[in-house]
VEXDREN-2710 file (C-alpha; in Angstrom, 1 decimal):
% VEXDREN-2710
k/r/px/py/pz
1/MET/151.0/175.1/150.2
2/ARG/148.3/172.5/151.1
3/LYS/145.5/175.0/150.3
4/LEU/147.1/175.7/146.8
5/LEU/147.3/171.9/146.1
6/THR/143.6/171.5/147.0
7/ILE/142.6/174.3/144.6
8/VAL/144.7/172.7/141.8
9/ILE/143.0/169.3/142.3
10/LEU/139.5/170.9/142.2
11/VAL/140.3/172.8/139.0
12/LEU/141.5/169.6/137.4
13/PHE/138.4/167.7/138.5
14/VAL/136.0/170.3/137.1
15/ALA/137.9/170.4/133.9
16/ALA/137.7/166.6/133.5
17/GLY/134.0/166.7/134.3
18/VAL/133.4/169.4/131.6
19/ARG/135.3/167.2/129.0
20/LEU/133.4/164.0/130.0
21/TRP/129.9/165.6/130.3
22/PRO/129.0/165.2/126.6
23/THR/129.7/161.4/126.9
24/ILE/127.8/161.1/130.1
25/ALA/124.8/163.1/128.8
26/SER/124.7/160.9/125.6
27/LYS/124.6/157.8/127.7
28/LEU/121.8/159.2/129.9
29/LYS/119.8/160.1/126.8
30/GLN/120.3/156.7/125.3
31/THR/119.1/155.1/128.5
32/SER/116.0/157.3/128.6
33/GLU/115.2/156.7/125.0
34/THR/115.6/152.9/125.5
35/THR/113.3/153.0/128.6
36/SER/110.6/155.1/126.9
37/SER/110.5/152.9/123.8
38/VAL/109.6/149.7/125.5
39/VAL/106.9/148.0/123.5
40/TYR/104.4/145.8/125.4
41/GLN/102.4/143.0/123.9
42/SER/98.7/143.8/123.5
43/ALA/96.0/142.1/125.7
44/PRO/94.2/139.8/123.3
45/LEU/90.6/140.8/124.3
46/THR/91.1/144.6/124.4
47/GLY/94.0/145.5/122.1
48/LEU/95.5/147.6/125.0
49/PRO/99.1/147.2/126.1
50/ASP/99.4/144.3/128.6
51/ILE/101.8/146.2/130.8
52/SER/101.5/143.9/133.8
53/GLY/101.7/140.8/131.6
54/ASP/98.7/139.3/133.4
55/ALA/96.6/138.9/130.2
56/ALA/99.2/136.8/128.6
57/MET/99.3/134.4/131.6
58/ARG/95.5/134.0/132.0
59/PRO/92.7/132.2/130.1
60/ALA/89.4/133.9/129.4
61/LEU/87.0/134.0/132.3
62/THR/83.3/134.4/131.3
63/ILE/80.8/135.2/134.1
64/LYS/77.0/135.2/133.7
65/ILE/75.6/138.3/135.2
66/GLU/72.0/139.5/136.0
67/ASN/70.8/142.6/134.3
68/THR/67.4/143.5/136.0
69/PRO/66.6/146.5/138.2
70/ASP/67.0/144.1/141.2
71/ALA/70.6/143.4/140.2
72/MET/71.6/147.1/140.3
73/PRO/74.3/148.1/141.0
74/GLN/76.3/145.5/139.2
75/TRP/79.9/144.9/140.2
76/GLY/83.0/144.5/138.2
77/ILE/81.5/145.2/134.8
78/THR/83.8/148.1/134.0
79/LYS/86.8/145.9/134.4
80/ALA/85.6/143.3/131.9
81/ASP/87.5/143.1/128.6
82/ASP/84.3/142.4/126.6
83/VAL/80.6/142.1/127.5
84/TYR/77.8/140.3/125.6
85/GLU/74.2/141.3/126.2
86/GLU/71.7/138.6/125.3
87/ILE/67.9/138.1/125.4
88/VAL/66.8/135.2/127.6
89/ASN/63.5/133.6/128.5
90/GLY/60.8/136.2/129.4
91/GLY/62.3/138.7/126.9
92/ILE/64.7/140.1/129.6
93/THR/68.4/140.5/129.0
94/ARG/71.4/139.1/130.8
95/LEU/75.2/139.7/130.4
96/ALA/78.1/137.4/129.7
97/ALA/81.1/139.4/130.9
98/VAL/84.5/138.2/129.7
99/PHE/87.6/138.9/131.8
100/ASN/91.3/138.4/131.0
101/SER/93.2/141.6/131.7
102/SER/91.7/142.3/135.1
103/ALA/90.5/140.2/138.1
104/PRO/88.0/142.3/140.2
105/THR/87.4/141.1/143.7
106/GLN/83.6/141.3/143.3
107/ILE/81.7/140.5/140.1
108/GLY/78.0/140.1/139.7
109/PRO/75.3/139.4/140.7
110/VAL/76.1/135.9/139.2
111/ARG/73.1/134.2/137.6
112/SER/72.2/131.0/135.6
113/VAL/73.5/129.8/132.3
114/ARG/71.6/129.9/129.0
115/PRO/72.1/128.1/125.7
116/THR/73.4/131.4/124.0
117/ASP/76.4/131.3/126.4
118/THR/77.7/128.1/124.6
119/GLN/77.8/130.1/121.3
120/ILE/79.7/133.0/123.1
121/VAL/82.4/131.0/124.9
122/TYR/83.2/128.4/122.3
123/PRO/85.9/130.5/120.5
124/LEU/87.3/131.7/123.9
125/GLY/87.6/128.5/126.0
126/GLY/88.9/129.1/129.5
127/ILE/86.5/129.3/132.4
128/PHE/82.7/129.8/132.6
129/ALA/81.2/130.8/135.9
130/TYR/77.5/130.8/136.7
131/SER/75.0/130.1/139.5
132/GLY/73.3/127.1/138.1
133/GLY/70.7/126.4/135.4
134/ALA/67.9/124.4/133.9
135/GLN/68.9/121.0/132.5
136/TYR/68.5/122.0/128.8
137/ALA/71.0/124.9/129.4
138/LEU/73.4/122.7/131.4
139/ASN/73.4/120.2/128.6
140/SER/74.3/122.9/126.1
141/ILE/77.2/124.5/128.1
142/GLN/78.7/121.1/128.8
143/THR/79.5/120.8/125.1
144/ALA/81.7/123.9/125.2
145/PRO/85.5/123.7/125.7
146/VAL/85.4/125.5/129.1
147/LYS/85.9/124.6/132.8
148/LEU/82.5/125.0/134.5
149/ILE/82.3/126.6/137.9
150/ASN/79.0/127.1/139.6
151/GLU/77.9/128.0/143.2
152/SER/78.1/124.4/144.3
153/ASN/81.8/123.8/143.4
154/ALA/83.2/127.4/143.5
155/GLY/84.2/127.3/147.2
156/THR/85.6/130.7/148.2
157/ALA/85.5/131.9/144.5
158/MET/81.9/132.9/145.1
159/PHE/80.1/134.4/148.0
160/ARG/76.6/135.7/149.1
161/ASP/76.2/139.2/150.2
162/THR/73.8/138.9/153.1
163/LYS/72.8/142.5/152.9
164/ARG/71.1/141.9/149.6
165/GLN/68.1/139.6/148.8
166/ALA/68.6/136.3/147.1
167/PRO/68.9/135.4/144.2
168/HIS/70.4/138.8/143.5
169/ASN/73.3/138.5/145.9
170/LEU/75.8/136.0/144.5
171/TYR/79.2/137.4/143.6
172/ALA/82.4/136.0/142.1
173/VAL/86.0/136.6/143.0
174/GLY/88.0/137.1/139.9
175/GLU/91.5/136.0/141.1
176/SER/90.1/132.9/142.8
177/LEU/88.3/131.8/139.6
178/PHE/91.4/132.4/137.5
179/ALA/93.3/130.1/139.9
180/VAL/91.1/127.2/138.6
181/GLY/93.0/127.4/135.3
182/GLY/91.8/126.9/131.8
183/THR/93.0/126.8/128.2
184/PRO/94.0/128.3/125.9
185/THR/96.3/130.8/127.7
186/PRO/96.0/133.5/126.5
187/PRO/92.7/133.3/124.6
188/LYS/92.6/134.1/121.0
189/PRO/91.5/137.7/120.0
190/LEU/87.8/138.2/119.2
191/PHE/88.2/141.5/117.3
192/THR/90.7/143.5/115.2
193/TYR/91.9/146.8/116.6
194/ARG/93.3/149.9/115.0
195/SER/96.2/152.1/115.9
196/ALA/95.6/155.4/117.7
197/SER/96.7/157.3/114.6
198/LYS/94.4/155.6/112.1
199/LYS/91.3/157.5/111.1
200/VAL/87.8/155.9/111.4
201/SER/85.4/156.1/108.5
202/GLY/81.7/156.2/109.2
203/THR/78.8/158.5/110.1
204/ARG/79.2/160.7/113.2
205/VAL/76.5/160.1/115.8
206/THR/75.8/161.5/119.3
207/SER/73.7/158.6/120.7
208/PHE/71.7/155.5/119.8
209/VAL/69.1/153.3/121.4
210/VAL/69.2/149.5/121.1
211/GLY/65.6/148.3/121.2
212/PHE/65.7/145.2/123.4
213/PRO/62.2/143.9/124.3
214/SER/60.4/144.0/127.7
215/ASN/61.6/147.6/128.6
216/PHE/65.2/146.5/128.5
217/SER/66.2/149.1/125.8
218/VAL/69.7/150.5/126.2
219/THR/70.8/154.1/125.4
220/TRP/74.4/154.8/124.5
221/ASP/75.6/158.5/124.5
222/TRP/79.0/159.5/123.0
223/ASN/81.2/161.1/125.6
224/SER/83.7/163.3/123.8
225/SER/85.8/163.7/127.0
226/THR/86.4/160.0/127.6
227/LYS/86.1/159.0/123.9
228/SER/83.6/156.3/124.9
229/TRP/79.9/155.4/125.0
230/ASP/78.1/156.1/128.2
231/ARG/75.5/153.4/128.9
232/SER/72.0/154.0/130.4
233/ILE/69.3/151.5/131.2
234/PHE/65.9/151.6/132.9
235/GLY/66.0/155.4/132.5
236/ASN/69.2/155.8/134.6
237/ALA/72.9/156.1/134.0
238/ASP/74.6/152.7/134.4
239/ILE/76.7/153.2/137.5
240/THR/78.5/150.2/139.1
241/GLY/78.8/149.4/142.7
242/THR/82.2/151.1/142.8
243/GLY/80.7/154.3/141.4
244/GLU/82.1/154.0/137.9
245/ARG/80.1/154.8/134.8
246/GLU/79.8/151.9/132.4
247/SER/81.3/153.4/129.2
248/PRO/83.0/151.1/126.7
249/LYS/85.1/152.2/123.7
250/ASN/83.1/150.1/121.2
251/VAL/79.5/148.9/120.9
252/ILE/78.6/146.3/118.3
253/VAL/74.9/145.8/117.6
254/MET/74.7/142.4/116.1
255/PHE/71.4/141.3/114.5
256/VAL/70.9/137.6/115.1
257/ASN/68.2/135.0/114.8
258/TYR/66.9/133.7/118.1
259/VAL/66.2/130.0/117.5
260/ASN/62.9/128.8/119.0
261/GLY/61.6/132.4/119.3
262/ILE/62.4/135.5/121.2
263/GLY/62.3/135.1/125.0
264/THR/61.0/131.5/125.0
265/MET/62.4/129.0/127.6
266/SER/64.7/127.2/125.1
267/SER/65.6/130.1/122.7
268/TYR/69.2/131.0/121.9
269/ALA/71.0/133.4/119.7
270/ASP/72.4/131.6/116.6
271/LEU/75.9/133.1/116.1
272/GLN/76.8/130.8/113.2
273/GLY/76.4/131.9/109.6
274/SER/76.1/135.6/108.8
275/GLY/74.1/138.8/109.3
276/THR/74.2/142.5/109.6
277/ALA/75.7/144.7/112.2
278/GLN/76.0/148.4/113.3
279/ILE/79.3/149.2/114.9
280/PHE/79.8/152.3/117.0
281/THR/83.4/153.4/117.6
282/ALA/85.3/156.7/117.9
283/GLY/82.0/158.6/117.9
284/LYS/80.9/157.1/114.6
285/GLU/78.6/154.4/113.2
286/ILE/79.9/151.9/110.7
287/GLN/77.4/149.8/108.7
288/ALA/78.7/146.3/108.7
289/THR/78.2/142.6/108.2
290/TRP/79.2/139.7/110.5
291/SER/80.1/136.1/109.6
292/ARG/81.3/133.1/111.4
293/GLY/82.9/130.0/109.8
294/PRO/81.5/126.5/110.0
295/SER/83.1/125.7/113.3
296/MET/81.8/127.1/116.6
297/SER/85.5/127.7/117.5
298/ASP/85.7/130.3/114.7
299/PRO/85.5/133.9/115.9
300/VAL/82.9/136.3/114.4
301/ILE/84.4/138.5/111.7
302/TYR/83.0/142.0/111.2
303/LYS/83.4/143.7/107.8
304/THR/82.4/147.0/106.3
305/LEU/79.9/147.0/103.4
306/ALA/83.0/147.4/101.2
307/GLY/84.4/144.1/102.5
308/LYS/87.1/145.4/104.8
309/VAL/87.6/144.1/108.3
310/VAL/86.4/146.6/110.9
311/ALA/89.2/147.8/113.2
312/LEU/87.9/148.8/116.7
313/THR/89.3/151.3/119.2
314/PRO/91.5/149.4/121.7
315/GLY/89.5/149.0/125.0
316/GLN/86.3/147.4/126.2
317/THR/83.8/146.3/123.7
318/TRP/80.1/145.5/124.2
319/VAL/78.2/143.2/121.8
320/GLU/74.5/143.7/121.7
321/LEU/72.9/140.4/120.5
322/ILE/69.6/142.0/119.3
323/ASN/67.0/140.0/117.4
324/THR/66.8/140.5/113.6
325/GLY/64.3/143.2/112.8
326/ALA/64.5/145.0/116.1
327/LYS/64.8/148.8/116.0
328/VAL/68.0/150.7/116.6
329/THR/67.4/154.5/116.8
330/VAL/70.4/156.6/115.9
331/THR/70.7/160.3/116.7
332/PRO/73.2/162.2/114.5
END
């Protein structure tokens, strides 16, 4: 009798489960669809989803980085949101790497400030980190709306790698520098980004060379696997200290006037006004113009020759501040 009762209960339980299953399955499907349709805010300086929420809680952090053979390998560059490459005295180039989404534990080698950096950081605000600088450059950067951190006041936010020779051995710690705080938080976007489904108009290219002076030319090769531009300099692939290939989604070649001459002690890139640009994104070249409003706080706006704002691929962007009249060699 007890065995028969157990069987009856089991039958009733299974029958109830069969009747309820469509409702249960529907609820599970709704939960799955709700979870998968979460929309994240975009990181302001990359256009990528800010999944961690870190970009929304941080200011911009711009770090001045050496770009000579003695500096190689560089550290932390692949984690930058955006990178500016500028001509400094002597005709060599240096980098101003802007971080917001990521905070690498080692960034550098950190080197000295130049007047062009004031032009770069003005629309960003936040924090500017550097090793030191000549008085004319210090006077310039002190006019920018940024917190200034150098080796003398950085504390544990900078360190020397004793295995490397000075001055090519000073490095910054991203999280420690962000702890200093800065405004605005988050920074305002520098570029306009396109959706993944939007097609890109332009001329397809396989590579291009940006003719910086003093043997500092840079070659960019389209990588169809990563959908990004592989960077090479000094005849070698640009590989960071962590073994990563530097390969941004976008490269903007911005033709600018260097006030006081190219490579002189007090020269700087004039980023006010307007000029021409070549923009490389999604394996294509877009002929463009650039313009910046009367205020140094205004961002640079890039437009096609037809007057439409250029929309970049979400991800890291490099801006090559090349002197007007310099050669850029493009290979179809």
